[in-house]
C-alpha positions in Angstrom: 13.3 52.1 2.0 11.6 48.7 1.9 13.1 45.8 0.1 11.0 46.2 -3.1 12.0 49.9 -3.4 15.7 48.8 -3.1 15.2 46.2 -5.8 13.8 48.8 -8.1 16.6 51.1 -7.3 19.4 48.7 -8.1 17.5 46.8 -10.9 19.7 43.9 -12.1 22.5 45.0 -9.7 20.4 43.6 -6.8 21.2 40.1 -5.6 19.1 39.2 -2.6 17.4 36.0 -1.4 15.4 35.3 -4.5 18.2 36.2 -6.9 20.7 33.9 -5.0 18.5 30.8 -5.4 19.9 29.7 -8.9 23.4 30.0 -7.5 22.6 28.2 -4.2 20.7 25.5 -6.0 24.0 24.6 -7.7 26.3 24.7 -4.7 23.9 23.2 -2.2 21.1 21.4 -4.0 17.5 22.2 -3.1 17.9 21.7 0.7 19.1 24.9 2.2 17.9 27.9 4.2 18.7 31.5 3.3 18.9 33.5 6.6 17.3 36.8 7.0 19.7 39.7 7.2 18.8 43.4 7.6 20.3 46.0 5.1 22.4 48.3 7.3 23.1 50.9 4.6 21.2 54.2 4.9 18.8 55.3 2.1 21.2 58.0 1.0 24.1 55.5 0.8 22.0 53.1 -1.2 20.8 55.8 -3.7 24.4 57.0 -4.2 25.7 53.5 -4.6 23.0 52.6 -7.2 23.9 55.7 -9.2 27.6 54.8 -9.1 27.1 51.3 -10.4 27.5 49.2 -7.3 26.0 45.7 -6.9 24.1 45.2 -3.6 24.5 41.5 -2.7 23.5 39.4 0.3 26.6 37.6 1.5 26.2 34.2 3.1 28.9 32.7 5.3 27.7 29.1 5.5 25.5 26.8 3.6 24.2 23.6 5.2 26.8 23.9 8.0 29.8 24.3 5.7 31.8 27.5 5.3 31.2 29.1 2.0 34.9 29.8 1.0 37.0 29.6 -2.1 37.7 26.0 -1.6 34.0 25.2 -1.7 33.4 27.3 -4.8 36.3 25.8 -6.6 35.1 22.3 -5.7 31.6 23.1 -7.1 32.5 25.0 -10.3 35.7 23.2 -11.2 38.6 24.3 -13.4 37.7 23.0 -16.8 35.7 25.3 -19.1 35.2 22.4 -21.6 33.1 20.6 -19.0 31.1 23.5 -17.6 31.2 27.2 -17.2 31.7 29.6 -15.7 34.5 28.0 -13.7 37.8 28.8 -12.1 41.0 29.2 -14.1 43.0 26.0 -13.8 45.9 26.5 -11.3 46.6 25.3 -7.8 49.4 27.5 -6.3 46.9 28.9 -3.8 45.6 25.6 -2.3 47.4 26.0 1.0 47.0 29.7 1.3 45.1 31.0 4.3 42.9 33.4 2.3 41.3 30.4 0.5 39.6 29.4 3.8 38.2 32.8 4.4 34.4 33.1 4.3 32.1 36.0 4.1 30.3 37.7 7.0 26.5 37.2 6.9 25.7 40.7 5.7 24.8 42.8 2.7 27.7 44.1 0.6 28.1 46.9 -1.9 30.7 46.0 -4.5 31.6 48.0 -7.6 30.4 46.4 -10.8 33.0 48.0 -13.1 36.5 49.0 -12.5 37.4 52.7 -12.1 39.0 53.6 -15.4 41.6 55.9 -13.7 42.8 53.0 -11.5 44.3 51.1 -14.5 48.0 50.5 -14.3 48.2 52.1 -10.8 49.9 50.2 -8.1 47.7 49.0 -5.3 49.5 51.0 -2.6 48.8 54.2 -4.5 45.1 53.2 -4.9 44.7 52.6 -1.2 46.2 56.0 -0.6 43.3 57.4 -2.7 40.9 55.8 -0.2 39.8 52.7 -2.2 38.7 49.8 -0.1 39.7 46.5 -1.8 37.3 43.6 -1.5 38.3 40.2 -0.4 38.9 37.5 -2.9 36.0 35.4 -1.6 33.6 38.4 -2.0 34.7 38.9 -5.6 34.4 35.2 -6.4 31.0 34.8 -4.6 29.7 37.9 -6.4 31.0 36.7 -9.8 29.2 33.4 -9.7 26.1 34.6 -7.9 25.7 37.5 -10.3 26.1 35.2 -13.3 23.4 32.8 -12.2 21.1 35.7 -11.3 21.6 37.6 -14.6 23.5 35.5 -17.1 26.2 38.1 -17.3 29.9 37.7 -16.5 31.6 40.3 -14.4 35.2 41.6 -15.0 35.4 39.7 -18.3 38.8 41.3 -19.2 39.8 43.0 -16.0 41.7 41.9 -12.9 40.5 43.2 -9.5 42.9 44.0 -6.6 41.9 42.3 -3.3 42.6 42.9 0.3 44.1 39.4 0.8 47.8 38.6 0.7 49.6 35.3 0.5 52.1 33.9 2.9 54.9 36.0 1.4 52.9 39.2 1.7 52.1 39.3 -2.1 48.8 40.9 -2.9 46.0 38.8 -4.4 44.1 39.9 -7.5 41.2 38.1 -9.2 38.9 38.1 -12.2 39.7 38.4 -15.9 37.5 35.5 -17.0 38.5 35.7 -20.6 42.0 36.1 -22.1 41.5 38.6 -24.9 44.5 37.1 -26.8 42.9 33.7 -26.8 46.0 31.9 -25.4 44.7 30.9 -22.0 41.4 29.0 -21.4 38.4 30.8 -19.8 38.2 30.8 -16.0 37.8 33.1 -13.0 41.5 33.8 -12.1 43.2 34.0 -8.7 46.7 35.4 -8.9 49.3 37.1 -6.7 51.3 40.2 -7.6 54.9 39.3 -6.9 56.8 41.9 -5.0 60.6 42.3 -5.2 62.4 40.5 -2.4 66.1 39.6 -1.9 65.7 36.3 -3.7 65.1 38.1 -7.0 68.5 38.9 -8.5 70.5 38.8 -11.8 73.3 37.0 -13.4 75.3 37.8 -16.6 76.3 35.9 -19.7 78.9 36.6 -22.4 
């Protein structure tokens, strides 16, 4: 299929060079080049993914010579929803974690727009045994902001997404859930870690 046919197939779930421009204008100003990149998926893969509600997005690894990583996005979009939005949720535990410096490959990605309903409350190890391929945190964040500036819609508004990244303790990263349905926490794209039990977790007693 040619690019115009693919755009029609995915409709608003297509984020290519033109659709990326509002997002890139914010993070890089008006002086940048969007590299050409062929779509490597077959026609049958694209048709199936479009039917199943995937977003087809062009991933860019660098902009104006700088790695497009989570540090960069956090610096641009900030952590204060009272100043601008969307933004990141205000926390900093991850600022020295290796996954924060990970950037995308220059390629097209297919990433599921909505969570699988039967994956709720299921542990990530069990989900991986089902054959699910977790995205990286940078792919989720990149898609979240790029999709918003392309469509005006916020992804994963109330849902967390398991990621393939882990922190220095081996705890799995999960992201998303822009809005706290209970209204306790401020809005923001969240980056958290799922704490696994280790010997340092123990109990005492009191009488």
